[in-house]
All heavy atoms as an XYZ file, in Angstrom:
729
protein
N       0.832     -1.166      0.020
C       0.008      0.013      0.019
C       0.886      1.222     -0.005
O       1.845      1.328      0.777
C      -0.916     -0.022      1.228
C      -1.777      1.222      1.344
S      -2.724      1.231      2.869
C      -4.334      1.012      2.258
N       0.564      2.167     -0.837
C       1.330      3.413     -0.963
C       1.085      4.316      0.247
O      -0.030      4.440      0.757
C       0.836      4.148     -2.249
C       1.562      5.428     -2.495
C       0.962      6.085     -3.728
C       0.884      7.569     -3.480
N       0.189      8.266     -4.510
N       2.175      4.899      0.752
C       2.059      5.827      1.879
C       1.342      7.108      1.449
O       1.656      7.669      0.419
C       3.431      6.163      2.426
C       3.377      7.007      3.680
C       4.771      7.194      4.271
C       4.602      8.055      5.503
N       5.879      8.261      6.202
N       0.365      7.490      2.244
C      -0.461      8.686      1.923
C       0.157      9.915      2.474
O       0.688      9.921      3.601
C      -1.861      8.521      2.488
C      -2.639      7.390      1.854
S      -4.241      7.154      2.670
C      -5.098      8.605      2.089
N       0.110     11.017      1.697
C       0.591     12.309      2.212
C      -0.430     12.850      3.194
O      -1.578     12.403      3.300
C       0.738     13.265      1.026
O      -0.499     13.716      0.520
N      -0.042     13.869      3.919
C      -0.932     14.503      4.899
C      -2.163     15.076      4.181
O      -3.271     14.955      4.634
C      -0.199     15.613      5.660
C      -1.096     16.294      6.674
S      -1.782     15.213      7.961
C      -0.347     14.956      8.956
N      -1.974     15.707      3.062
C      -3.089     16.303      2.321
C      -4.083     15.231      1.855
O      -5.284     15.397      1.923
C      -2.604     17.079      1.092
C      -1.936     18.382      1.452
O      -2.227     18.878      2.574
O      -1.131     18.928      0.616
N      -3.555     14.028      1.463
C      -4.383     12.936      1.063
C      -5.211     12.418      2.255
O      -6.371     12.102      2.116
C      -3.572     11.765      0.440
C      -2.951     12.132     -0.867
O      -3.471     13.041     -1.584
O      -1.937     11.492     -1.242
N      -4.549     12.319      3.373
C      -5.280     11.849      4.606
C      -6.320     12.818      5.036
O      -7.414     12.444      5.453
C      -4.290     11.536      5.704
C      -3.509     10.238      5.469
C      -2.643      9.932      6.609
N      -1.381     10.638      6.372
C      -0.438     10.866      7.280
N      -0.579     10.386      8.476
N       0.662     11.490      6.946
N      -5.976     14.137      4.991
C      -6.979     15.164      5.370
C      -8.187     15.168      4.411
O      -9.307     15.469      4.863
C      -6.323     16.523      5.430
C      -5.354     16.741      6.596
C      -4.662     18.127      6.408
C      -6.012     16.708      7.919
N      -7.930     14.885      3.173
C      -8.991     14.860      2.175
C     -10.054     13.770      2.460
O     -11.165     13.867      2.001
C      -8.440     14.708      0.778
N      -9.691     12.768      3.236
C     -10.630     11.693      3.538
C     -11.694     12.128      4.608
O     -12.773     11.579      4.663
C      -9.921     10.483      4.120
C      -8.998      9.762      3.155
C      -8.236      8.663      3.849
C      -9.814      9.172      1.974
N     -11.375     13.179      5.370
C     -12.336     13.653      6.365
C     -13.429     14.443      5.688
O     -13.292     14.979      4.613
C     -11.603     14.570      7.394
C     -10.481     13.886      8.084
O     -10.538     12.692      8.337
N      -9.467     14.653      8.360
N     -14.577     14.488      6.340
C     -15.625     15.354      5.845
C     -15.903     16.410      6.904
O     -15.726     16.210      8.062
C     -16.894     14.543      5.532
O     -17.417     13.967      6.661
N     -16.320     17.583      6.428
C     -16.540     18.726      7.329
C     -17.935     19.265      7.122
O     -18.374     19.446      6.034
C     -15.525     19.826      6.975
C     -14.100     19.420      7.130
C     -13.418     18.834      6.110
C     -13.433     19.592      8.310
C     -12.049     18.430      6.255
C     -12.097     19.211      8.476
C     -11.447     18.640      7.445
O     -10.130     18.258      7.615
N     -18.591     19.486      8.233
C     -19.881     20.192      8.237
C     -19.628     21.424      9.040
O     -19.629     21.410     10.283
C     -20.940     19.306      8.866
C     -21.123     18.017      8.179
N     -21.833     17.920      6.994
C     -20.670     16.796      8.455
C     -21.824     16.668      6.588
N     -21.103     15.941      7.420
N     -19.371     22.507      8.338
C     -18.904     23.718      9.041
C     -19.985     24.800      9.057
O     -20.864     24.851      8.257
C     -17.668     24.317      8.343
O     -17.945     24.562      6.977
C     -16.490     23.338      8.415
N     -19.865     25.621     10.101
C     -20.698     26.802     10.263
C     -19.884     27.971      9.768
O     -18.978     28.465     10.445
C     -21.073     26.977     11.709
C     -22.045     28.107     11.932
O     -22.258     28.896     10.977
O     -22.609     28.191     13.029
N     -20.143     28.395      8.516
C     -19.311     29.452      7.950
C     -19.615     30.798      8.529
O     -18.811     31.726      8.398
C     -19.554     29.461      6.421
C     -19.039     28.189      5.744
C     -19.166     28.205      4.228
O     -19.262     29.277      3.637
O     -19.177     27.101      3.671
N     -20.751     30.963      9.154
C     -21.165     32.251      9.754
C     -20.578     32.427     11.154
O     -20.156     33.503     11.525
C     -22.675     32.389      9.749
C     -23.073     33.722     10.385
C     -23.217     32.299      8.365
N     -20.581     31.382     11.945
C     -20.117     31.431     13.323
C     -18.906     30.533     13.576
O     -19.079     29.376     13.913
C     -21.303     30.972     14.287
C     -22.538     31.838     14.105
O     -22.458     33.017     14.222
N     -23.633     31.219     13.797
N     -17.721     31.073     13.392
C     -16.541     30.235     13.578
C     -16.373     29.841     15.061
O     -16.722     30.614     15.913
C     -15.368     31.158     13.140
C     -15.897     32.525     13.236
C     -17.394     32.430     13.007
N     -15.826     28.662     15.285
C     -15.567     28.246     16.602
C     -14.259     28.753     17.201
O     -13.955     28.550     18.372
C     -15.659     26.697     16.726
C     -14.598     25.979     15.981
N     -14.621     25.848     14.586
C     -13.504     25.333     16.396
C     -13.553     25.140     14.228
N     -12.879     24.846     15.311
N     -13.461     29.376     16.345
C     -12.184     29.955     16.782
C     -12.189     31.447     16.354
O     -12.448     31.765     15.242
C     -10.958     29.264     16.079
C     -10.995     27.764     16.435
C      -9.677     29.920     16.571
C      -9.944     27.002     15.645
N     -11.948     32.280     17.364
C     -11.862     33.756     17.091
C     -10.365     34.155     17.281
O      -9.797     33.823     18.334
C     -12.702     34.544     18.044
C     -14.176     34.082     18.038
C     -12.617     36.043     17.749
C     -14.871     34.183     16.704
N      -9.761     34.789     16.270
C      -8.367     35.107     16.331
C      -8.196     36.614     16.138
O      -9.029     37.283     15.480
C      -7.500     34.339     15.278
C      -7.539     32.862     15.580
C      -7.940     34.602     13.857
N      -7.095     37.130     16.624
C      -6.693     38.544     16.419
C      -5.441     38.522     15.583
O      -4.337     38.224     16.079
C      -6.418     39.218     17.761
C      -5.965     40.644     17.583
O      -5.985     41.176     16.490
O      -5.559     41.242     18.579
N      -5.583     38.825     14.295
C      -4.450     38.842     13.391
C      -3.957     40.234     13.085
O      -3.135     40.412     12.196
C      -4.824     38.051     12.086
C      -5.116     36.569     12.295
C      -5.555     35.957     10.992
C      -3.933     35.812     12.877
N      -4.466     41.188     13.844
C      -4.017     42.564     13.607
C      -2.833     42.874     14.464
O      -1.859     43.483     13.999
C      -5.131     43.530     13.945
C      -6.365     43.367     13.047
C      -6.085     43.685     11.612
O      -5.367     44.668     11.338
O      -6.554     42.912     10.752
N      -2.859     42.527     15.753
C      -1.814     42.798     16.725
C      -1.294     41.490     17.307
O      -1.933     40.965     18.185
C      -2.330     43.706     17.829
C      -2.976     44.990     17.273
O      -2.381     45.691     16.511
N      -4.233     45.182     17.645
N      -0.214     41.042     16.798
C       0.257     39.750     17.295
C       1.787     39.736     17.461
O       2.482     40.500     16.786
C      -0.148     38.575     16.370
C       0.394     38.707     14.944
C       1.655     38.200     14.669
C      -0.361     39.291     13.964
C       2.155     38.299     13.355
C       0.113     39.405     12.652
C       1.390     38.944     12.375
O       1.878     39.029     11.122
N       2.262     38.936     18.298
C       3.711     38.700     18.480
C       4.149     37.721     17.440
O       3.596     36.618     17.333
C       3.918     38.160     19.930
C       5.348     37.858     20.216
O       6.204     38.112     19.371
O       5.624     37.356     21.332
N       5.179     38.018     16.660
C       5.655     37.090     15.664
C       6.040     35.719     16.221
O       5.881     34.692     15.529
C       6.851     37.807     15.035
C       6.607     39.257     15.273
C       5.858     39.287     16.551
N       6.530     35.650     17.436
C       6.867     34.425     18.081
C       5.623     33.526     18.308
O       5.658     32.316     18.124
C       7.640     34.591     19.383
N       4.529     34.173     18.659
C       3.255     33.464     18.870
C       2.746     32.949     17.523
O       2.222     31.819     17.465
C       2.231     34.359     19.509
C       2.557     34.759     20.951
C       2.452     33.572     21.881
O       1.415     32.953     22.003
O       3.489     33.248     22.525
N       2.842     33.748     16.487
C       2.381     33.348     15.172
C       3.208     32.151     14.675
O       2.661     31.191     14.094
C       2.481     34.507     14.153
C       2.094     34.136     12.740
C       0.624     33.723     12.663
C       2.350     35.312     11.825
N       4.494     32.154     14.883
C       5.345     31.069     14.444
C       4.897     29.755     15.080
O       4.889     28.729     14.429
C       6.812     31.351     14.808
C       7.763     30.309     14.269
C       9.198     30.737     14.472
C      10.116     29.633     13.889
N      11.512     29.988     14.084
N       4.473     29.775     16.362
C       3.947     28.583     17.013
C       2.767     27.983     16.205
O       2.716     26.795     16.007
C       3.467     28.871     18.404
C       4.545     29.186     19.400
C       3.832     29.420     20.768
C       4.655     30.191     21.740
N       3.937     30.453     22.963
N       1.864     28.891     15.797
C       0.666     28.427     15.137
C       0.981     27.910     13.705
O       0.459     26.906     13.322
C      -0.347     29.543     15.022
C      -0.936     30.068     16.331
C      -1.852     31.241     16.068
C      -1.686     28.939     17.041
N       1.885     28.596     13.020
C       2.249     28.172     11.703
C       2.888     26.789     11.705
O       2.638     25.999     10.788
C       3.179     29.201     11.062
C       2.590     30.551     10.752
C       3.693     31.488     10.314
C       1.548     30.462      9.686
N       3.664     26.497     12.727
C       4.378     25.236     12.820
C       3.592     24.095     13.400
O       3.725     22.939     13.028
C       5.656     25.392     13.646
C       6.767     26.279     13.039
C       7.884     26.478     14.054
C       7.272     25.683     11.773
N       2.626     24.432     14.275
C       1.942     23.371     15.063
C       0.594     22.936     14.489
O       0.181     21.817     14.784
C       1.824     23.856     16.479
N      -0.105     23.780     13.790
C      -1.462     23.425     13.364
C      -1.402     22.281     12.351
O      -0.878     22.441     11.273
C      -2.185     24.599     12.768
S      -3.856     24.227     12.163
N      -1.936     21.092     12.712
C      -1.854     19.945     11.818
C      -2.697     20.090     10.548
O      -2.422     19.427      9.554
C      -2.310     18.785     12.667
C      -3.166     19.387     13.696
C      -2.610     20.758     13.989
N      -3.658     20.950     10.571
C      -4.540     21.133      9.385
C      -4.117     22.327      8.539
O      -4.622     22.560      7.476
C      -5.988     21.361      9.883
N      -3.131     23.077      8.990
C      -2.622     24.229      8.224
C      -3.665     25.368      8.160
O      -3.703     26.041      7.157
N      -4.423     25.547      9.219
C      -5.438     26.615      9.241
C      -4.798     27.988      9.292
O      -5.440     28.958      8.861
C      -6.344     26.437     10.438
S      -7.392     24.976     10.323
N      -3.605     28.071      9.786
C      -2.882     29.379      9.853
C      -1.804     29.364      8.774
O      -0.942     28.449      8.747
C      -2.211     29.541     11.252
C      -3.205     29.485     12.342
C      -3.605     28.257     12.923
C      -3.784     30.644     12.850
C      -4.502     28.257     13.961
C      -4.697     30.627     13.852
C      -5.056     29.434     14.432
O      -5.990     29.361     15.462
N      -1.834     30.334      7.905
C      -0.832     30.361      6.807
C      -0.262     31.769      6.682
O      -0.924     32.763      7.035
C      -1.429     29.940      5.462
O      -2.580     30.754      5.197
C      -1.850     28.500      5.511
N       0.901     31.845      6.134
C       1.572     33.123      5.879
C       1.812     33.163      4.335
O       2.616     32.395      3.838
C       2.871     33.193      6.674
C       3.574     34.552      6.658
C       2.734     35.606      7.267
C       4.884     34.437      7.421
N       1.098     34.062      3.717
C       1.213     34.178      2.228
C       1.583     35.613      1.898
O       0.872     36.530      2.193
C      -0.120     33.790      1.509
C      -0.468     32.347      1.899
C       0.039     33.942      0.029
C      -1.819     31.922      1.364
N       2.778     35.760      1.268
C       3.262     37.086      0.872
C       3.293     38.048      2.042
O       2.917     39.216      1.890
C       2.444     37.631     -0.284
C       2.567     36.826     -1.522
O       3.626     36.191     -1.776
O       1.543     36.817     -2.296
N       3.668     37.543      3.221
C       3.732     38.417      4.402
C       2.443     38.655      5.083
O       2.400     39.360      6.134
N       1.327     38.135      4.565
C       0.005     38.352      5.184
C      -0.420     37.064      5.855
O      -0.277     35.947      5.345
C      -1.042     38.684      4.093
C      -0.765     40.014      3.413
O      -0.417     40.983      4.119
N      -0.851     40.073      2.163
N      -0.933     37.215      7.086
C      -1.401     36.055      7.841
C      -2.812     35.772      7.444
O      -3.680     36.669      7.450
C      -1.324     36.376      9.376
C      -1.758     35.169     10.179
C       0.069     36.824      9.756
N      -3.082     34.522      7.173
C      -4.440     34.070      6.849
C      -4.861     33.007      7.815
O      -4.090     32.163      8.245
C      -4.488     33.520      5.413
C      -4.200     34.547      4.385
O      -4.847     35.594      4.332
N      -3.195     34.317      3.562
N      -6.141     32.965      8.125
C      -6.720     31.917      9.024
C      -8.052     31.545      8.448
O      -8.842     32.328      8.019
C      -6.932     32.484     10.433
C      -7.720     31.555     11.268
C      -7.225     30.391     11.765
C      -9.051     31.890     11.581
C      -7.971     29.531     12.523
C      -9.847     31.043     12.347
C      -9.281     29.854     12.824
N      -8.276     30.204      8.462
C      -9.578     29.646      8.041
C      -9.926     28.502      9.028
O      -9.178     27.568      9.136
C      -9.511     29.162      6.618
O     -10.725     28.493      6.337
N     -11.113     28.667      9.657
C     -11.525     27.583     10.574
C     -12.181     26.409      9.822
O     -12.485     25.373     10.422
C     -12.523     28.152     11.580
C     -13.833     28.470     10.999
N     -14.039     29.606     10.219
C     -15.042     27.840     11.074
C     -15.324     29.636      9.870
N     -15.943     28.561     10.364
N     -12.372     26.585      8.548
C     -13.182     25.599      7.761
C     -12.508     24.194      7.664
O     -13.223     23.224      7.576
C     -13.467     26.128      6.378
C     -14.248     27.410      6.364
C     -14.527     27.903      4.956
C     -15.595     27.269      7.111
N     -11.201     24.118      7.750
C     -10.560     22.775      7.698
C     -10.027     22.353      9.019
O      -9.212     21.417      9.104
N     -10.503     22.967     10.063
C      -9.974     22.702     11.446
C     -10.251     21.226     11.880
O     -11.382     20.734     11.671
C     -10.614     23.654     12.412
S     -10.079     23.425     14.067
N      -9.270     20.611     12.513
C      -9.421     19.251     13.027
C      -9.895     19.245     14.454
O     -10.088     18.169     15.042
C      -8.089     18.520     12.917
C      -7.591     18.287     11.487
C      -6.179     17.681     11.568
C      -8.545     17.452     10.699
N     -10.118     20.407     15.065
C     -10.626     20.556     16.393
C      -9.723     19.886     17.443
O     -10.220     19.390     18.471
C     -12.068     20.053     16.494
C     -13.015     20.741     15.569
C     -14.303     20.007     15.387
O     -14.704     19.289     16.328
O     -14.941     20.147     14.380
N      -8.450     19.908     17.178
C      -7.489     19.253     18.117
C      -7.206     20.134     19.339
O      -6.774     19.597     20.376
C      -6.201     18.858     17.401
S      -5.246     20.278     16.803
N      -7.357     21.414     19.235
C      -7.119     22.316     20.328
C      -5.679     22.747     20.436
O      -5.325     23.443     21.417
N      -4.809     22.441     19.512
C      -3.431     22.826     19.571
C      -3.221     24.312     19.644
O      -2.488     24.852     20.492
C      -2.623     22.245     18.362
O      -2.754     20.839     18.396
C      -1.180     22.686     18.401
N      -3.978     25.050     18.835
C      -3.828     26.539     18.852
C      -4.315     27.113     20.139
O      -3.796     28.078     20.660
C      -4.567     27.150     17.633
S      -6.320     26.838     17.580
N      -5.347     26.509     20.692
C      -5.904     26.965     21.983
C      -4.840     26.800     23.086
O      -4.647     27.701     23.909
C      -7.168     26.162     22.360
C      -7.731     26.502     23.723
C      -8.944     25.677     23.986
N      -8.760     24.243     23.835
C      -8.403     23.405     24.838
N      -8.297     23.865     26.049
N      -8.239     22.147     24.581
N      -4.160     25.671     23.100
C      -3.156     25.417     24.119
C      -1.948     26.314     23.957
O      -1.446     26.870     24.923
C      -2.745     23.919     24.094
C      -1.579     23.692     25.015
C      -3.906     23.032     24.476
N      -1.508     26.510     22.716
C      -0.303     27.273     22.487
C      -0.500     28.785     22.599
O       0.391     29.490     23.086
C       0.268     26.980     21.058
C       0.812     25.595     20.850
C       1.245     25.437     19.421
C       1.996     25.326     21.783
N      -1.643     29.331     22.155
C      -1.771     30.774     22.010
C      -3.066     31.317     22.557
O      -3.468     32.393     22.132
C      -1.622     31.115     20.548
S      -0.031     30.755     19.861
N      -3.719     30.679     23.467
C      -4.969     31.174     24.083
C      -4.633     32.470     24.834
O      -3.694     32.536     25.623
C      -5.575     30.190     25.024
C      -6.792     30.684     25.777
C      -8.013     30.463     24.904
C      -9.235     30.646     25.855
N     -10.275     31.357     25.298
N      -5.333     33.553     24.499
C      -5.110     34.815     25.173
C      -4.169     35.716     24.390
O      -4.040     36.898     24.726
N      -3.509     35.215     23.387
C      -2.666     36.044     22.507
C      -3.308     36.175     21.176
O      -4.164     37.069     20.982
C      -1.207     35.506     22.416
O      -1.234     34.198     21.873
C      -0.555     35.492     23.767
N      -2.986     35.319     20.261
C      -3.608     35.388     18.936
C      -5.014     34.729     18.980
O      -5.931     35.272     18.367
C      -2.715     34.699     17.848
C      -1.443     35.435     17.696
C      -3.461     34.567     16.536
C      -0.441     34.827     16.734
N      -5.138     33.647     19.652
C      -6.435     32.925     19.769
C      -7.213     33.563     20.873
O      -6.863     33.392     22.070
C      -6.214     31.436     20.001
C      -7.561     30.714     20.146
C      -5.426     30.795     18.820
N      -8.211     34.309     20.559
C      -8.980     35.032     21.575
C     -10.111     34.139     22.197
O     -10.449     34.281     23.313
C      -9.644     36.303     20.954
C      -8.622     37.307     20.506
C      -7.780     37.780     21.722
C      -6.711     38.777     21.325
N      -5.821     39.086     22.394
N     -10.621     33.268     21.324
C     -11.692     32.377     21.833
C     -11.669     31.086     21.025
O     -11.440     31.064     19.807
C     -13.083     33.056     21.611
C     -14.243     32.368     22.229
C     -15.498     33.135     22.105
O     -15.448     34.392     22.080
O     -16.548     32.503     22.008
N     -11.828     29.940     21.743
C     -11.880     28.650     21.111
C     -12.934     27.807     21.788
O     -12.909     27.592     23.006
C     -10.503     27.955     21.237
C     -10.303     26.777     20.407
C      -9.531     26.712     19.268
C     -10.791     25.414     20.575
N      -9.588     25.453     18.707
C     -10.354     24.643     19.513
C     -11.593     24.811     21.498
C     -10.678     23.284     19.345
C     -11.955     23.497     21.346
C     -11.477     22.722     20.317
N     -13.866     27.348     21.006
C     -14.970     26.484     21.508
C     -15.164     25.328     20.538
O     -14.876     25.460     19.364
C     -16.302     27.299     21.588
C     -16.206     28.469     22.513
O     -15.982     28.330     23.707
N     -16.282     29.704     21.963
N     -15.657     24.241     21.079
C     -15.999     23.167     20.164
C     -17.191     23.605     19.331
O     -18.091     24.361     19.861
C     -16.409     21.882     20.953
C     -15.214     21.187     21.530
N     -14.392     20.420     20.782
C     -14.714     21.152     22.774
C     -13.413     19.940     21.530
N     -13.587     20.376     22.756
N     -17.284     23.202     18.069
C     -18.415     23.561     17.273
C     -19.737     22.962     17.885
O     -19.675     21.964     18.560
C     -18.145     22.921     15.937
C     -16.683     22.734     15.879
C     -16.251     22.491     17.309
N     -20.801     23.617     17.547
C     -22.131     23.098     18.054
C     -22.383     21.728     17.431
O     -21.791     21.339     16.429
C     -23.205     24.101     17.679
C     -23.015     25.423     18.420
S     -24.070     26.800     17.925
C     -25.658     26.082     17.754
N     -23.261     20.967     18.059
C     -23.558     19.572     17.631
C     -23.796     19.434     16.151
O     -24.391     20.287     15.542
N     -23.328     18.281     15.635
C     -23.475     17.985     14.227
C     -22.639     18.873     13.296
O     -22.769     18.780     12.047
C     -24.914     17.964     13.792
C     -25.776     17.017     14.538
C     -25.403     15.551     14.401
O     -25.104     15.177     13.276
O     -25.472     14.830     15.370
N     -21.858     19.774     13.838
C     -21.029     20.632     13.023
C     -19.561     20.350     13.345
O     -19.222     20.071     14.491
C     -21.330     22.105     13.301
C     -22.757     22.440     12.826
C     -20.321     23.052     12.594
C     -23.199     23.834     13.141
N     -18.704     20.381     12.356
C     -17.270     20.200     12.549
C     -16.742     19.035     11.703
O     -17.350     18.610     10.720
N     -15.588     18.526     12.125
C     -14.924     17.488     11.342
C     -15.543     16.132     11.668
O     -15.908     15.830     12.862
C     -13.387     17.515     11.609
C     -13.114     17.185     13.028
C     -12.678     16.592     10.679
N     -15.573     15.271     10.636
C     -15.955     13.859     10.848
C     -14.805     13.059     10.264
O     -14.607     13.058      9.064
C     -17.257     13.567     10.186
C     -18.469     14.224     10.807
C     -19.761     13.835     10.182
O     -19.786     13.349      9.022
N     -20.839     14.054     10.874
N     -14.077     12.362     11.133
C     -12.942     11.550     10.711
C     -13.369     10.278     10.061
O     -14.292      9.575     10.564
C     -12.027     11.274     11.898
C     -11.459     12.486     12.514
C     -11.966     12.965     13.714
C     -10.401     13.184     11.901
C     -11.430     14.159     14.298
C      -9.913     14.352     12.476
C     -10.407     14.829     13.661
N     -12.760      9.929      8.933
C     -13.101      8.716      8.198
C     -12.041      7.648      8.320
O     -12.236      6.512      7.956
C     -13.401      9.024      6.761
C     -14.613      9.855      6.575
C     -15.006      9.936      5.146
C     -16.276     10.684      5.004
N     -16.653     10.853      3.604
N     -10.812      8.055      8.760
C      -9.744      7.117      8.862
C      -8.957      7.500     10.100
O      -8.507      8.580     10.228
C      -8.854      7.167      7.622
C      -7.752      6.117      7.667
C      -6.988      6.072      6.395
O      -7.068      7.009      5.548
N      -6.217      5.023      6.160
N      -8.808      6.498     10.978
C      -8.094      6.801     12.288
C      -6.686      6.865     12.137
O      -5.748      7.274     12.318
């Protein structure tokens, strides 16, 4: 069996997201670069990206692991809650 890349494994999951009410609230206006580096390196779903010097965040592909909450709660991550019932990631492969 061929080894799957991270993108291939993430593509197996299905997401039922609430596009209007994100479960993660972030402050990308005033941040410490060291805090941002933590998020860029640690988020397994790549929700935090740096493109052409601009910080981007999307909760839509979040795996709800809580890594960003643990690393940066109170700095960049202002609020982190589990999505409401029936919303969020559904894992298809353990």
